[in-house]
C-alpha positions in Angstrom: -6.3 5.5 -13.8 -3.7 2.8 -13.4 -4.6 -0.4 -11.6 -2.2 -2.4 -9.6 -3.6 -3.2 -4.1 -2.1 -2.5 -1.2 0.6 -1.5 1.1 -0.2 -0.8 -1.0 -1.0 -0.6 -3.6 -4.6 0.2 -5.9 -7.6 -1.6 -6.7 -10.8 -1.7 -8.4 -12.9 -0.7 -11.3 -15.0 2.4 -11.3 -17.3 3.6 -14.1 -19.9 6.0 -15.3 -22.6 4.8 -17.6 -20.3 5.1 -20.6 -16.8 4.3 -19.4 -15.1 2.2 -16.7 -12.1 3.2 -14.6 -9.6 1.4 -12.3 -8.6 2.9 -9.0 -5.0 3.8 -8.4 -2.7 1.2 -6.9 -1.6 1.4 -3.3 1.9 2.0 -4.7 2.8 2.8 -8.3 4.2 2.0 -11.7 7.3 4.1 -11.6 11.0 4.3 -12.4 13.3 4.3 -9.3 15.8 7.1 -9.0 18.1 8.2 -6.2 17.2 11.5 -4.5 20.2 13.5 -3.7 18.3 15.1 -0.8 17.5 11.8 0.9 20.3 9.5 2.2 20.1 5.9 1.1 19.3 3.6 4.1 21.5 0.6 4.5 19.9 -2.2 6.4 21.7 -5.5 6.7 19.9 -8.8 6.4 20.3 -12.4 5.2 18.2 -13.5 2.3 16.7 -16.9 2.8 14.0 -19.1 1.2 11.3 -21.3 2.7 9.7 -24.2 0.9 6.1 -23.0 1.0 2.8 -24.8 0.4 0.8 -23.5 -2.6 -2.6 -24.2 -1.2 -2.9 -24.2 2.5 -6.6 -25.0 2.5 -6.7 -28.2 0.5 -4.9 -31.6 0.6 -4.2 -31.7 -3.1 -0.8 -33.4 -3.3 -0.5 -32.7 -7.1 0.1 -29.0 -6.5 3.7 -27.8 -6.5 5.3 -26.0 -3.6 7.3 -22.8 -4.2 10.2 -20.9 -2.7 9.1 -18.0 -0.5 11.9 -15.4 0.0 12.3 -13.7 3.3 14.8 -11.2 4.8 16.1 -11.8 8.3 18.3 -10.0 10.8 19.2 -11.4 14.2 22.0 -9.0 15.1 20.1 -7.5 18.1 18.0 -10.5 19.0 18.5 -11.4 22.7 17.5 -15.0 21.9 14.9 -17.5 23.0 16.0 -17.9 26.6 15.0 -14.2 27.2 11.9 -14.5 25.0 13.4 -12.1 22.6 10.6 -10.6 20.4 10.3 -11.1 16.7 9.3 -8.2 14.5 7.7 -9.3 11.3 6.7 -7.0 8.5 3.8 -8.4 6.4 5.0 -8.2 2.8 3.0 -6.1 0.4 2.3 -6.4 -3.4 5.8 -5.9 -4.5 9.5 -6.8 -4.1 10.2 -7.3 -0.4 13.5 -5.6 -0.4 11.8 -2.4 -1.5 9.5 -2.5 1.5 12.4 -3.3 3.8 14.4 -0.3 2.7 11.3 1.9 3.2 10.4 0.7 6.7 13.1 2.2 8.8 11.0 2.4 11.9 11.1 -1.4 12.3 14.8 -1.6 12.0 15.4 1.4 14.3 13.4 0.1 17.2 14.6 -3.5 17.0 17.8 -2.9 19.1 15.7 -1.3 21.9 13.6 -4.4 22.2 16.3 -6.9 21.5 14.2 -8.1 18.5 14.8 -10.2 15.5 13.6 -8.6 12.3 12.0 -10.6 9.5 10.4 -9.4 6.2 8.7 -12.3 4.4 7.7 -11.7 0.8 4.1 -11.9 -0.4 3.5 -14.8 -2.7 3.4 -14.0 -6.5 5.5 -10.9 -6.0 9.2 -10.3 -6.2 11.1 -13.6 -6.3 8.4 -15.6 -4.5 6.8 -17.0 -7.6 5.0 -20.3 -7.8 5.3 -22.6 -10.9 9.0 -21.7 -11.4 8.6 -18.1 -12.4 6.4 -15.1 -13.2 5.4 -16.0 -16.7 4.0 -19.3 -15.7 2.5 -18.1 -12.4 0.7 -15.3 -14.2 -0.3 -17.4 -17.2 -4.1 -17.7 -16.5 -6.8 -17.8 -13.8 -5.8 -21.4 -12.9 -2.2 -20.5 -12.1 -3.2 -17.2 -10.4 -5.9 -18.9 -8.3 -3.8 -19.1 -5.2 -2.9 -15.4 -5.2 -5.1 -14.3 -2.3 -4.7 -12.5 1.0 -5.8 -15.6 2.9 -3.1 -17.7 1.3 -0.5 -15.0 2.0 -1.5 -14.8 5.7 -1.2 -18.6 5.9 2.3 -18.3 4.3 3.3 -15.9 7.1 1.8 -18.1 9.8 3.5 -21.3 8.6 6.9 -19.5 8.0 7.1 -17.9 11.4 5.9 -21.0 13.2 8.6 -23.1 11.5 11.3 -20.5 12.2 10.4 -20.3 15.9 10.4 -24.1 16.2 13.8 -24.4 14.5 15.2 -21.7 16.8 13.6 -23.2 19.9 11.9 -19.8 20.2 8.3 -20.9 20.6 7.9 -18.5 23.5 9.2 -15.5 21.7 6.4 -13.0 21.0 5.7 -11.9 17.5 4.8 -8.3 16.7 3.4 -7.6 13.2 4.0 -4.5 11.1 2.7 -3.4 7.8 1.8 -0.4 5.7 -1.0 0.1 3.2 -2.0 -3.4 2.0 0.7 -4.8 4.3 -1.1 -2.9 7.1 -4.3 -4.6 6.2 -2.6 -8.0 6.3 -1.0 -7.2 9.7 -4.4 -6.3 11.2 -6.1 -9.3 9.7 -3.4 -11.6 10.8 -3.7 -10.4 14.4 -7.4 -11.1 14.2 -7.1 -14.5 12.4 -4.0 -15.8 14.1 -4.0 -14.3 17.6 -2.0 -17.4 18.9 0.9 -16.6 16.5 1.2 -12.8 16.9 0.5 -10.8 20.0 0.0 -7.4 18.4 0.1 -5.5 15.1 0.9 -2.0 13.9 -1.3 -1.4 10.9 -0.2 1.8 9.2 -2.5 3.4 6.6 -4.5 0.2 6.4 -7.9 0.8 4.7 -9.6 -2.3 6.0 -13.0 -0.5 5.8 -12.7 0.4 2.1 -15.1 -2.4 1.1 -18.8 -2.4 0.0 -20.5 0.7 1.5 -18.8 0.8 4.9 -17.3 4.2 4.2 -18.5 6.8 1.6 -17.3 5.9 -1.9 -16.1 9.5 -2.5 -13.7 9.5 0.4 -10.5 8.8 -1.5 -10.8 11.5 -4.2 -11.4 14.5 -2.1 -7.9 16.1 -2.6 -7.4 19.8 -2.3 -4.6 22.3 -1.9 -5.2 25.8 -3.5 -8.5 26.8 -5.1 -6.9 28.0 -8.3 -4.8 24.8 -8.6 -7.9 22.7 -7.9 -9.9 24.5 -10.6 -7.1 24.2 -13.2 -6.8 20.5 -12.7 -10.6 20.2 -12.8 -10.8 22.1 -16.1 -8.0 20.0 -17.6 -10.0 16.8 -18.0 -12.5 18.2 -20.5 -9.7 19.9 -22.4 -7.8 16.6 -22.7 -10.9 14.8 -23.9 -11.6 17.5 -26.5 -8.0 17.7 -27.8 -7.8 13.9 -27.9 -10.8 13.7 -30.2 -9.5 16.2 -32.7 -7.3 15.4 -35.7 -3.7 14.7 -34.6 -5.0 15.5 -31.0 -3.3 12.4 -29.5 0.0 13.4 -31.1 -0.4 16.9 -29.7 -1.1 15.5 -26.2 1.9 13.1 -26.4 4.2 16.0 -27.4 2.8 18.4 -24.7 3.3 15.8 -21.9 6.6 14.3 -23.3 5.2 10.8 -23.6 7.6 8.1 -24.9 6.1 6.8 -28.2 2.5 7.0 -29.3 -0.4 7.9 -27.0 -3.1 5.4 -27.8 -6.0 7.2 -26.1 -6.7 10.2 -24.0 -7.8 7.7 -21.3 -4.2 6.6 -21.0 -3.2 10.2 -20.2 -6.1 10.5 -17.8 -4.7 7.4 -16.0 -1.2 8.8 -15.8 -2.3 12.1 -14.4 -4.8 10.7 -12.0 -2.2 8.3 -10.6 0.3 11.1 -10.1 -2.3 13.2 -8.1 -3.4 10.2 -6.0 0.2 9.1 -5.2 1.2 12.7 -4.4 -1.6 12.8 -1.8 -0.4 9.5 -0.4 3.3 10.6 -0.1 2.7 14.2 0.9 5.6 13.9 3.4 7.0 16.9 5.4 10.5 16.3 4.0 12.1 15.2 0.7 11.7 11.5 0.0 12.1 9.0 -2.7 9.7 6.2 -1.7 7.7 6.3 -5.0 9.6 9.1 -6.8 12.2 11.6 -5.8 10.0 14.4 -4.4 10.4 17.6 -2.4 8.8 18.2 1.0 5.1 18.6 0.9 5.0 17.8 -2.9 1.4 18.8 -3.4 2.2 22.4 -2.4 5.0 22.3 -5.0 2.8 20.9 -7.7 0.2 23.7 -7.1 3.0 26.3 -7.0 4.1 25.2 -10.4 0.6 25.2 -11.8 -0.4 28.6 -10.2 2.9 30.3 -11.0 3.3 29.3 -14.6 4.2 32.2 -16.9 1.3 34.5 -18.1 -0.2 33.1 -21.2 0.5 29.5 -20.3 -2.3 27.1 -21.4 -4.0 24.9 -18.9 -2.3 21.8 -20.4 1.1 23.6 -20.1 0.3 24.4 -16.5 -0.7 20.8 -15.8 2.5 19.4 -17.3 4.6 21.8 -15.2 2.7 20.6 -12.1 2.8 16.9 -12.8 6.5 17.0 -13.6 7.1 17.6 -9.9 6.0 14.0 -9.5 7.4 12.3 -12.6 10.5 14.4 -13.1 11.5 16.3 -10.1 15.2 15.5 -10.7 14.9 16.7 -14.3 16.6 13.6 -15.7 13.7 12.1 -17.6 13.5 13.0 -21.3 10.1 11.2 -21.8 7.6 9.2 -19.8 6.7 5.5 -20.2 3.1 5.1 -19.2 3.4 1.3 -18.7 6.5 1.0 -16.5 6.3 -1.5 -13.6 9.8 -1.9 -12.1 8.5 -3.2 -8.7 6.5 -6.1 -10.2 3.2 -5.1 -8.8 0.9 -6.2 -11.6 -0.4 -9.1 -9.6 -2.6 -6.6 -7.9 -4.8 -6.5 -11.0 -5.8 -10.1 -10.3 -6.4 -9.4 -6.6 -8.5 -6.4 -7.4 -10.6 -8.5 -9.8 -11.2 -11.3 -7.3 -11.5 -10.4 -3.6 -9.9 -6.9 -3.1 -12.9 -5.1 -4.5 -12.7 -1.6 -3.1 -15.5 0.6 -4.6 -14.9 4.3 -5.1 -16.6 7.2 -6.9 -15.7 10.8 -7.7 -18.1 13.6 -6.8 -18.2 16.4 -9.4 -18.6 19.2 -6.8 -16.1 18.2 -4.1 -13.4 16.5 -6.2 -10.9 17.8 -8.7 -11.2 14.5 -10.6 -13.7 13.8 -13.3 -17.1 12.6 -12.0 -17.8 9.0 -12.2 -20.0 6.5 -10.2 -19.1 3.1 -9.1 -20.6 0.5 -11.4 -20.1 -3.1 -10.4 -21.5 -4.5 -13.7 -18.9 -2.7 -15.8 -16.2 -3.7 -13.2 -17.2 -7.3 -13.4 -17.3 -7.3 -17.2 -13.7 -5.9 -17.5 -12.4 -8.5 -14.9 -14.0 -11.2 -17.0 -12.5 -9.9 -20.1 -9.0 -9.8 -18.6 -8.9 -12.8 -16.4 -12.1 -14.8 -16.9 -13.1 -14.4 -13.3 -16.1 -13.0 -11.5 -15.2 -10.7 -8.6 -16.6 -11.4 -5.1 -17.3 -8.0 -3.7 -18.5 -9.2 -0.3 -15.9 -11.9 0.4 -13.4 -9.7 2.3 -16.0 -8.6 4.8 -17.1 -12.2 5.1 -13.6 -13.5 5.7 -12.2 -10.6 7.8 -15.1 -8.5 8.9 -15.8 -4.8 8.4 -19.5 -4.2 9.0 -20.2 -3.2 12.6 -16.4 -3.1 13.0 -16.5 -1.1 16.3 -18.4 -3.7 18.2 -16.6 -6.6 16.6 -13.1 -5.2 17.3 -14.1 -4.2 20.8 -15.4 -7.7 21.5 -12.9 -9.9 19.6 -9.8 -7.7 18.9 -6.9 -6.5 21.0 -3.4 -5.1 20.6 -3.8 -3.4 17.2 -2.6 0.1 16.4 -4.3 1.7 13.4 -2.1 4.7 12.5 -3.2 7.2 9.9 -2.3 10.6 8.5 -5.3 12.7 7.3 -3.3 13.9 4.2 -3.4 10.3 3.0 -6.5 9.7 0.8 -6.6 6.1 2.1 -7.1 7.3 5.6 -10.9 7.5 5.1 -11.0 3.8 4.7 -9.2 3.0 7.9 -10.1 3.0 11.6 -9.8 6.6 12.9 -11.0 6.4 16.5 -10.1 4.3 19.5 -12.1 1.1 19.8 -10.8 0.0 23.2 -7.8 0.4 25.4 -5.9 -2.0 23.2 -7.3 -1.3 19.8 -6.0 2.2 19.3 -6.2 4.8 16.5 -3.2 7.2 16.2 -4.3 9.9 13.8 -2.2 12.9 12.7 -3.6 15.8 10.9 -0.6 16.3 8.6 0.6 12.7 8.2 0.7 10.9 4.9 0.8 7.3 3.7 2.4 5.1 6.5 4.8 8.0 7.2 5.4 6.6 10.7 7.0 3.4 9.3 9.7 5.4 7.5 13.1 6.0 8.9 13.5 8.8 11.4 15.2 12.0 10.0 16.4 15.2 11.5 13.5 16.9 9.5 10.7 15.0 11.3 8.2 17.3 12.9 7.4 17.0 16.6 4.0 15.4 16.0 5.7 12.6 14.0 8.3 12.0 16.7 5.5 11.9 19.3 3.4 9.5 17.2 6.3 7.0 16.9 7.0 7.4 20.7 3.3 6.4 21.3 3.7 3.4 19.1 6.8 2.3 20.9 5.1 2.6 24.3 2.2 0.6 23.2 4.3 -2.2 21.7 6.4 -2.2 24.8 3.3 -2.7 26.9 2.2 -5.6 24.8 5.5 -7.4 25.3 5.7 -6.7 29.0 2.1 -8.0 29.5 2.9 -11.1 27.4 6.0 -11.9 29.4 4.3 -11.4 32.7 1.5 -13.8 31.6 4.0 -16.4 30.4 5.9 -16.2 33.7 2.7 -16.5 35.7 1.6 -19.5 33.6 4.9 -21.4 34.1 5.1 -20.6 37.8 1.8 -22.4 38.4 
């Protein structure tokens, strides 16, 4: 499988006794194309840069600062005198403009609240590169050392505090938004910086996908039709067998229209596994082009192609027909580049090998994926080979919590929405039940990866409209309560 985080975004090494595997990214390595079925959203914003500290947790004056990019819109902001709220999206592992375009919900509700909108970019992604550029920033473990979730949250905290001070808007409440890895950052920032943000909408945020908090097999239990499931399950052994034969890799490359040479059958495994995982994440009820141009409920379409292939079609032919729904729904691709990364998300490899260690396994009986068991030793060896670092698999739960999360969130947390759709394979690593009156889980049976953050369309099902309405009502309550407390405080 490919590796990337966290929204996305995804994440870690898995292995059997004989081979190691990386988990899929939260997002993907893909070519962007326009989907004629999906109107392009046009959101207006100013692009600005903030001189950011490289290491917030030391006093080393020798380290350089860097320019953090952020997007800002104040068209509907009612200003500091009316304590106009500030909606801040916590940037994920990629170019911030990509996330801004795909987070229509934030833009659409801003006028209702008289809110400013700001999208700060995550350090080491997009244009927010330390050391003058990507090549130097990604040079080695020393230059990548400050690519962490903690440093990113501190960036957000410093940026928003400085912005509010410059605008005399210290009293304006900040609401955090984020999807996938960005959702994790939003939830964690609310917990770590409650004096800076009064609430957070954490969409599809797998904050529990660490250590053994949730079953390791949760992510890979993807099903649609029995025959489709069985065909995909049989294909893995066939790919391995063909790949080991004379000219087998050439045959596989031709069968799957791979650009250039196929170096190993594992590369094809990774390509296919990524497609299936991402399809489950973006199994939206309408056509979309977030990751790739796709039809409504794309998993159904994939299985339709697999199950309805002409009589006599081989299993590999059926698999290619199915996976083409993901990689070539528009029919414009002549061949497929297995190493494309247009959104600049490869920094996630480093994050996965340091602190974002999210163990997963695949169960032979319940999963259509090949069986493998999580093996930390193999994982650590590959991270050492690639970056000369040793992962810290318990650091995230030490820094942000996770164990006994119900009692911890009930005692110390407030004003957090965990929204999830059960079609999303990441949902199993998130909070799926209400913790308290203000730490709320909004779970939809047919929802996919942070679907609620996407722009509203005329094709939205009623349950999605209702989910967004619930989110708006909760956010409205947070702001009203905050303003009442502020007025009471200043009237004393």
